SEKOLLUM-589507 format. One record per residue (C-alpha): residue in three letters; x, y, z. Coordinates in steps of 0.001 Angstrom, whole numbers, padded with zeros to 6 digits, always signed. Example, Ala and Ser with C-alpha at 12.3 -4.5 7.8 and 13.67 -1.06 7.14 Angstrom:
% residues 2
ALA+012300-004500+007800
SER+013670-001060+007140
***
This chain:
% residues 314
MET+010357-025618+015054
HIS+010463-021915+015577
LYS+012436-020101+012957
TYR+015280-018992+015207
LEU+016156-022604+016102
TRP+016441-023281+012398
TRP+018639-020213+011900
ILE+020994-021378+014618
LEU+021427-024704+012821
VAL+022075-022908+009521
LEU+024658-020597+011031
LEU+026464-023446+012768
GLY+026477-025426+009543
GLY+028291-022831+007521
CYS+027593-019786+006619
GLN+001293-017677+016858
ASN-010674-016210+020881
SER-011356-012968+021931
ALA-009865-011679+025125
ASN-009340-008464+027042
ILE-005852-007252+027556
ALA-004249-008181+030834
ASN-001692-005399+031088
LYS-001685-002156+029153
SER+000291+001040+029511
THR-000889+004362+028171
VAL+000895+005506+025037
THR+001240+009258+024837
ASN+001112+010537+021252
ASN+001468+014291+021778
SER+004447+015874+020027
ARG+005368+012434+018777
PHE+007018+013427+015527
GLU+009029+016304+016964
ARG+010833+013969+019341
PHE+011817+011573+016574
SER+013064+014396+014338
ASP+015473+015636+017002
VAL+017865+012759+016378
LYS+017953+012464+012596
GLN+021141+010810+011450
GLU+023073+010392+008252
THR+021267+008553+005447
TYR+021833+004781+005396
ARG+023997+004799+008513
ALA+022658+002537+011294
ILE+022624+003593+014953
ASP+021232+001967+018087
TRP+017634+003076+018847
VAL+016630+000692+021661
SER+019340-000993+023692
ASP+020257-004663+023991
GLY+017981-006930+026041
THR+014953-004608+026006
PHE+013084-007227+023968
THR+013462-011004+023922
GLU+015199-012831+021104
GLY+011684-013185+019649
ILE+011772-009481+018783
GLU+009705-008892+015644
GLY+006873-006789+014285
PRO+007618-003929+013837
ALA+005031-001327+012747
VAL+004388+002384+013207
ASP+000883+003813+013761
SER-000534+007098+012427
ASN+000737+008906+015548
GLY+004296+007781+014898
VAL+004505+005251+017742
LEU+006581+002177+016960
TYR+005208-001200+018129
VAL+007356-004306+018494
VAL+006467-007767+019819
ASN+007924-009570+022832
TYR+008867-006698+025105
THR+010797-008143+028087
GLN+008904-011448+027726
GLN+007161-013499+025042
GLY+003496-012762+024355
THR+003679-008995+024790
ILE+003834-005917+022588
GLY+005940-002906+023496
ALA+005473+000697+022388
VAL+008569+002705+021538
GLN+007749+006354+022097
ASP+011193+007774+021574
LYS+014810+006761+021413
SER+015412+004365+024337
ASP+011850+005073+025623
THR+009907+001803+025541
ARG+006979+000571+027653
LEU+004538-002326+027749
TRP+001478-001657+025594
VAL-000426-004942+025617
THR-000189-008512+026865
LEU-001650-011002+024401
PRO-004111-013768+025431
GLU-002490-016723+027164
GLY-000631-018952+024738
SER-000422-016362+021967
ILE+002928-015061+020720
GLY+003144-012341+018133
ASN+005370-012033+015126
GLY+004622-009693+012199
ILE+002507-006555+012779
ARG+000614-004309+010345
PHE-001926-001466+010613
ASN-004964-000787+008438
GLN-006130+002706+007529
HIS-008566+002748+010471
GLY-005744+002367+012999
ASP-006428-001272+013835
MET-003371-003418+014442
PHE-003109-006945+013064
VAL-000633-009426+014554
ALA+000502-012820+013289
ASP+000055-015148+016308
TYR+002243-018049+015260
ALA+001705-020082+018441
ARG-002102-020366+018036
HIS-002528-020132+014253
ASN-004284-016763+014474
ILE-004277-013331+013005
LEU-005123-011112+015958
LYS-006839-007720+015739
ILE-006074-005028+018303
THR-008061-001781+018354
PRO-006372+001563+019024
GLN-007782+001236+022572
GLY-005897-002044+023040
GLU-008803-004520+022837
VAL-007619-007873+021476
SER-009718-010292+019396
VAL-009131-013084+016906
HIS-009559-011704+013408
ALA-008858-015035+011706
HIS-008042-018598+012823
GLU-006832-021341+010513
PRO-005770-024729+011971
LEU-004127-025687+008667
MET-001551-022954+009030
ASN+001893-024117+010109
GLN+002474-020813+011913
PRO+001497-017451+010469
ASN+004789-015659+010481
ASP+004759-012304+008755
ILE+001897-010341+007208
ALA+001407-007660+004571
ILE-001678-005513+004108
ARG-003145-003970+000994
ASP-004645-000473+001014
ASP-008158-001968+001208
GLY-007299-003946+004353
VAL-006847-007385+002775
ILE-004022-009254+004535
PHE-001501-011687+003089
ALA+000320-014066+005443
SER+003475-016104+005039
ASP+003355-019520+006690
PRO+006645-021449+006952
ASN+007269-024968+008163
TRP+010774-024645+009552
ALA+011147-028379+010174
ASN+010821-029422+006538
GLY+011865-026235+004758
ARG+008480-025733+003105
GLY+005844-023021+003354
GLN+002457-021670+002318
LEU+000860-018336+001400
TRP-002584-017214+002675
ARG-005041-014372+002074
VAL-007189-013033+004925
GLU-010222-010935+003965
THR-011412-007936+005967
ASP-014149-010196+007464
GLY-011567-012781+008567
GLN-012202-015328+005827
VAL-009023-017269+005045
THR-007970-018583+001628
LEU-004896-020641+000758
LEU-003207-018981-002205
LYS-000090-021104-002605
ALA+001169-024364-001126
ASP+004468-026169-001625
MET+006636-023095-001510
GLY+009923-022817+000317
THR+010156-021394+003830
THR+007908-018379+003242
ASN+008847-015515+005519
GLY+009099-011818+004594
ILE+006112-010481+002662
GLU+005141-007090+001270
VAL+002838-005311-001188
SER+004016-002790-003754
PRO+002800+000818-003456
ASP+000382+000387-006372
ASN-001051-002805-004748
LYS-000420-004771-007911
THR+002580-006867-006825
LEU+003047-009160-003833
TYR+006600-009988-002786
VAL+007266-013168-000774
ASN+010665-014434+000260
GLU+011825-017922+001172
SER+014388-017841+003961
LYS+016108-021154+003513
GLN+016132-020964-000275
ARG+017261-017286-000234
ARG+014764-016361-002964
ILE+012294-013507-003369
TRP+009257-014208-005533
ALA+006978-011612-007127
PHE+003284-012314-007829
THR+000781-010244-009756
LEU-002197-009240-007575
ASN-005667-008674-009016
GLU-008480-006690-007367
GLN-009835-009830-005678
GLY-006475-010533-004058
ASP-005666-013560-006176
VAL-002048-014150-007180
SER-000681-015127-010573
ASP+002424-014889-012724
LYS+004854-016159-010102
ARG+008329-015063-011043
LEU+011740-015064-009430
PHE+012480-011490-008387
TYR+015869-011904-006711
GLN+018171-014722-005642
PHE+020753-014233-002882
VAL+023747-016535-002652
ASP+024290-016568+001093
HIS+022715-015908+004517
GLY+019006-015819+005255
LEU+016031-013586+004427
ASP+013505-012172+006876
GLY+011079-009213+006942
MET+010567-006850+004002
ARG+009045-003403+003370
THR+008608-001156+000346
ASP+009139+002587+000163
SER+007035+005122-001732
GLN+009113+004551-004872
GLY+008518+000800-004850
ASN+011999-000118-003664
LEU+012087-003279-001553
TYR+014011-003362+001764
VAL+015058-006864+002821
ALA+016344-007928+006260
ARG+019331-010209+005625
TYR+019510-012495+008668
GLY+023065-013519+009469
ALA+024537-010984+007070
GLY+023884-008036+009376
GLU+022462-005884+006641
VAL+019377-004522+004904
ALA+019442-004875+001131
VAL+017534-002303-000928
LEU+016278-003545-004292
SER+014671-001465-007027
PRO+011334-002528-008614
LYS+013473-003859-011452
ALA+015453-006054-009018
MET+018638-004022-009046
LEU+020612-003857-005801
LEU+020622-000156-004897
GLN+021988-000142-001349
THR+023437-002441+001255
VAL+022922-000936+004713
ARG+025383-002350+007213
LEU+023951-002892+010702
LYS+025690-003111+014060
GLY+024269-006581+014764
ARG+024177-009599+012461
HIS+020589-010844+012857
PRO+017911-008420+011621
THR+014394-009877+011689
ASN+012120-007167+010317
ILE+011763-003566+009177
ALA+009354-000621+009559
PHE+009292+002973+008342
GLY+008366+005903+010594
GLY+009629+009176+011952
GLN+008508+012695+011090
ASP+008689+012299+007324
GLY+008357+008502+007098
LYS+011977+008102+006061
GLN+013299+006685+009339
VAL+013765+002925+009162
PHE+013574+000747+012281
VAL+015175-002705+012278
THR+014512-005364+014932
MET+017623-007333+015905
GLN+017108-010909+017092
GLN+020111-011918+019154
ARG+020529-008429+020598
GLY+016850-007988+021563
ALA+017386-004432+020340
ILE+016283-001992+017637
GLU+018575-000227+015219
SER+017644+002690+012977
PHE+018778+004407+009817
TYR+017395+006983+007395
SER+016338+006319+003808
GLU+016028+008787+000950
TYR+012313+007911+000622
ALA+009307+007518+002896
GLY+007923+004049+003467
ARG+004783+002909+001658
ALA+002943+002422+004982
HIS+003652+006014+005985
THR+001817+007302+002928
LEU-001363+005435+003999
HIS-001768+007353+007280
***
């Protein structure tokens, strides 16, 4: 069951082989940051960035490259990735191989994009030129959902089973080797690495919990501990800022919660829509936050006090 079918049931009850790209549009990066800076808004106040219906209800990703271009999956139809070059300026960037559907996106320090392909149990790699290949394939995955990437390029993937409310956690090496780190978790979804690369955060949507793990240099996890427990609504994508604060998409609540490294609730950012799926930092100074909105097929935006962790890697 895809996660959004499960969310619908929850809300009613109370509360993704190498291939060349088929279609690609040129993304112009010149004067990228200047255009974004022209529309800076009040801190922690959400505005519309991309209008309703531009993306499907499978809208996810999102991630910003070193040129400041925002990439989001499922632009106008499933199995695509759109490039947002400016406010309300979106175009098709790549069409994934037949049968593949993207979810979470991350970039490494070389500019390569990695995409969780939940439909075909892959982690896809896309070069800056738009060439698509399979970085990792694991048949034992339920559906790789969201991914996080360490500074050295090691990837961590959440892997929920929406039908039974369980989930797994995987590590993907830079050579594509896959290792199961944890089984028998809840519905693993949002995932992120702390700025010092020593903590891995993983949330469980159905159980409304965020877990913290200690990461060693080899990418092994230990010392699992409950970081934060919400009492209502669902959890989706997460990102950290340069200070180590954790931004959590609260599906159904219509908000982004900001938690300190000590698990204190610092901010609750109210959104225009109710169903945020994921988060990315970008803009001129890395402080602009982009939020993908599921039922709207839109993108909202707000400004934070701090730049995102990913922005500091570029």
